[in-house]
C-alpha angles and dihedrals in degrees: 000000000000089000090059091051091050091049090052090050092048092049091049093050092046091050092049091047091051092050090049092051092046091051093049095046093046091059133234095282121107120246120235094263093048091048092051090047092051090049092049092048089052091052091049091049091052092049093048090051090052091050091048091052091051092049092050091050092049091049092051091048092050091047091053091049092051091051091049093051096051 
């Protein structure tokens, strides 16, 4: 049983080492897909920030209306 556990550890370490070597030999630059994904994530972040600003403004407006009614 312990041999199976050691084999799993060895396979995991070998896999991580291969990914590390691939990353270093590929270079630090982003591939086309990664670049498009990063651009899209930036757009989504901007949109979510805009939505959050709108929600905060609506909440403040509703809070003012509640104070004025009471």
